[in-house]
C-alpha positions in Angstrom: 36.1 12.3 -4.3 35.2 12.9 -0.7 36.6 15.7 1.3 38.2 13.3 3.8 40.2 11.5 1.1 43.7 12.7 0.4 45.2 12.5 -3.1 48.4 13.5 -4.9 48.8 15.7 -8.0 51.3 13.1 -9.3 48.4 10.7 -9.8 45.9 13.2 -11.2 45.0 13.3 -14.9 44.5 17.1 -14.6 48.2 17.7 -14.0 49.1 19.5 -17.2 52.0 20.9 -19.2 51.6 24.3 -20.9 52.9 24.2 -24.5 54.2 27.1 -26.6 50.6 27.8 -27.8 49.4 28.1 -24.1 47.5 24.9 -24.4 47.4 22.3 -21.7 48.9 18.9 -22.6 49.4 15.7 -20.8 52.1 15.7 -18.2 54.0 12.6 -19.1 54.7 9.8 -16.6 58.5 10.3 -16.6 58.0 14.0 -15.4 55.6 12.7 -12.7 58.2 10.2 -11.5 61.5 12.1 -11.8 60.4 15.7 -11.2 62.8 16.9 -14.0 61.3 18.2 -17.3 62.0 15.8 -20.1 64.3 17.3 -22.8 61.9 16.5 -25.6 59.3 18.8 -23.9 61.9 21.5 -23.6 62.6 21.3 -27.3 58.8 21.7 -28.0 58.8 24.9 -25.9 56.7 23.6 -23.0 56.6 25.2 -19.6 59.3 24.5 -17.0 56.7 23.3 -14.4 53.5 21.3 -14.4 50.2 23.1 -13.6 46.7 22.2 -12.5 44.4 22.2 -15.5 41.4 23.5 -13.5 43.3 25.8 -11.3 42.3 24.1 -8.1 45.8 24.7 -6.7 48.4 27.4 -7.7 51.2 24.9 -8.1 53.6 27.6 -9.5 53.4 29.5 -6.3 54.0 26.3 -4.3 57.1 25.5 -6.4 58.6 28.9 -5.4 58.4 28.3 -1.7 58.8 24.6 -1.6 61.6 23.3 0.6 62.0 19.6 -0.2 63.5 17.4 2.4 66.8 15.7 1.8 66.1 12.4 0.2 69.1 10.4 -1.1 66.7 8.0 -3.0 65.0 10.8 -5.0 65.1 10.5 -8.8 65.3 14.2 -9.4 68.6 15.4 -10.7 68.1 19.1 -10.2 66.9 21.4 -7.5 63.9 22.4 -9.5 63.1 18.8 -10.1 63.2 18.1 -6.4 60.8 21.0 -5.7 58.4 19.9 -8.4 58.5 16.3 -7.1 57.9 17.5 -3.6 54.9 19.6 -4.5 53.2 17.0 -6.8 53.7 14.2 -4.3 52.3 16.2 -1.3 49.0 14.6 0.1 46.1 17.0 -0.2 42.3 17.1 -0.3 41.0 17.8 -3.8 37.4 17.4 -4.9 38.3 17.5 -8.6 40.9 14.8 -8.6 40.8 12.5 -11.7 42.9 9.3 -11.8 45.7 9.6 -14.4 45.6 7.5 -17.6 48.5 7.5 -20.0 48.1 9.3 -23.4 45.0 11.3 -22.4 45.0 15.1 -22.2 43.5 16.9 -19.3 40.4 17.7 -21.4 40.0 14.0 -22.2 40.4 13.1 -18.6 37.5 15.5 -17.8 35.4 14.1 -20.6 35.9 10.5 -19.3 35.3 11.6 -15.7 32.0 13.3 -16.8 31.0 10.2 -18.8 31.8 8.0 -15.8 29.8 10.4 -13.6 26.9 10.2 -15.9 27.1 6.4 -16.0 27.3 6.3 -12.3 24.3 8.7 -12.0 22.4 6.7 -14.5 23.1 3.5 -12.7 22.1 5.2 -9.4 18.9 6.4 -11.0 18.2 2.9 -12.4 18.7 1.4 -8.9 16.5 4.1 -7.3 13.9 3.6 -10.0 13.9 -0.1 -9.4 13.6 0.6 -5.6 10.7 2.9 -6.3 9.0 0.3 -8.5 9.5 -2.3 -5.9 8.1 0.0 -3.2 5.1 0.8 -5.4 4.5 -2.8 -6.1 4.8 -3.7 -2.4 2.3 -0.9 -1.6 -0.1 -2.2 -4.3 0.1 -5.7 -3.0 -0.5 -4.5 0.6 -3.4 -2.4 -0.6 -4.9 -5.4 -2.5 -4.5 -7.6 0.6 -6.2 -4.9 2.8 -9.0 -4.6 0.2 -9.4 -8.4 0.2 -9.7 -8.5 4.0 -12.2 -5.6 4.0 -14.2 -7.3 1.2 -14.3 -10.6 3.1 -15.3 -8.8 6.3 -18.0 -6.9 4.4 -19.3 -10.2 2.9 -19.4 -11.9 6.3 -21.2 -8.9 7.9 -23.7 -8.8 5.0 -24.4 -12.5 5.2 -24.9 -12.2 9.0 -27.3 -9.3 8.5 -29.2 -11.2 5.8 -29.4 -14.3 8.1 -30.7 -12.1 11.0 -33.2 -10.4 8.8 -34.5 -13.8 7.5 -34.8 -15.0 11.1 -36.8 -11.9 12.0 -39.0 -12.2 8.9 -39.6 -15.9 9.7 -40.5 -15.1 13.3 -42.9 -12.3 12.2 -44.4 -14.6 9.6 -44.9 -17.3 12.2 -46.5 -14.9 14.7 -48.8 -13.5 12.0 -49.9 -17.0 11.0 -50.4 -18.0 14.6 -52.5 -14.8 15.1 -54.6 -15.5 12.0 -55.1 -19.1 13.1 -56.3 -18.0 16.5 -58.6 -15.4 14.9 -60.0 -18.2 12.7 -60.6 -20.5 15.6 -62.4 -17.8 17.6 -64.5 -17.0 14.5 -65.4 -20.7 13.9 -66.3 -21.2 17.6 -68.4 -18.1 17.6 -70.4 -19.3 14.6 -70.8 -22.7 16.1 -72.3 -21.3 19.2 -74.6 -19.0 17.2 -75.6 -22.0 15.0 -76.3 -24.0 18.2 -78.4 -21.3 19.7 -80.3 -20.9 16.5 -81.0 -24.6 16.3 -82.2 -24.6 19.9 -84.5 -21.7 19.3 -86.0 -23.4 16.2 -86.5 -26.6 18.2 -88.3 -24.8 21.0 -90.5 -22.9 18.6 -91.3 -26.1 16.8 -92.1 -27.9 20.0 -94.4 -25.2 21.4 -95.9 -24.7 18.0 -96.7 -28.4 17.9 -98.4 -28.3 21.2 -100.4 -25.2 20.3 -101.5 -26.5 16.9 -101.9 -30.2 17.9 -105.5 -31.7 18.0 -107.2 -31.7 21.4 -107.7 -35.5 21.3 -104.0 -36.1 20.7 -102.2 -37.8 23.6 -100.1 -35.5 25.7 -96.5 -35.1 24.7 -94.0 -36.0 27.4 -91.4 -33.2 27.8 -87.8 -34.4 27.3 -84.4 -32.8 27.1 -83.4 -31.7 23.6 -79.8 -32.5 22.5 -78.4 -29.4 20.6 -75.2 -29.0 18.6 -71.9 -27.9 20.1 -72.8 -29.3 23.6 -75.9 -27.1 24.0 -78.9 -28.8 25.7 -82.4 -27.4 26.1 -84.5 -28.6 29.0 -88.1 -27.6 28.5 -88.6 -27.6 32.2 -86.1 -24.8 32.8 -86.6 -23.1 29.4 -83.0 -22.1 29.5 -80.3 -23.7 27.2 -77.2 -24.9 28.9 -73.8 -25.6 27.5 -71.7 -28.5 28.7 
């Protein structure tokens, strides 16, 4: 019951009748409607006026000072009945109001209200728990989606880095192979020149040796150019090898 809602004691299950043993009993519907105490309650020694079972309002004090307006349609037959009816039908704000149900005592009304409150609290908790579970599941799904995006980006970056490293390795390998090939060409050319020079030297030595050791009656040998390897020529007239 909210503070803004007005209720009536006439409709509350906590409106009670005090019996001879000072126990609170149900205030019957006919007393709530007429305002006059039923005769059968009087025979059982019940109180002359209804009371609030939880003491939220001092109804007995209100009865004493109540001034009911003139109402020709009232069901109350006595002055007391008109006062009781005026008090219990007065709109008021009550946080402990419990809707009245026939044949239930005030204590039973409280028990039912507590059970209803527990059921309502349990239902509220179940809804909140479901909301929490949904929120957690949504967070988990969002986290998984973020992780999948991060994983995909990492794989793309890793693949790009591997491709770049492979291109660099291939370039270094090609440069190294080109350098080694150039070194080999220079080495081969160097040894071809050395071999050519060596062959020319041997030819010159053989030529002059032949002249020196030749018999004196041998016909003179006509000097001629000697073709050497690797474009090296030796001209005996210049005594200097030349390379074309």
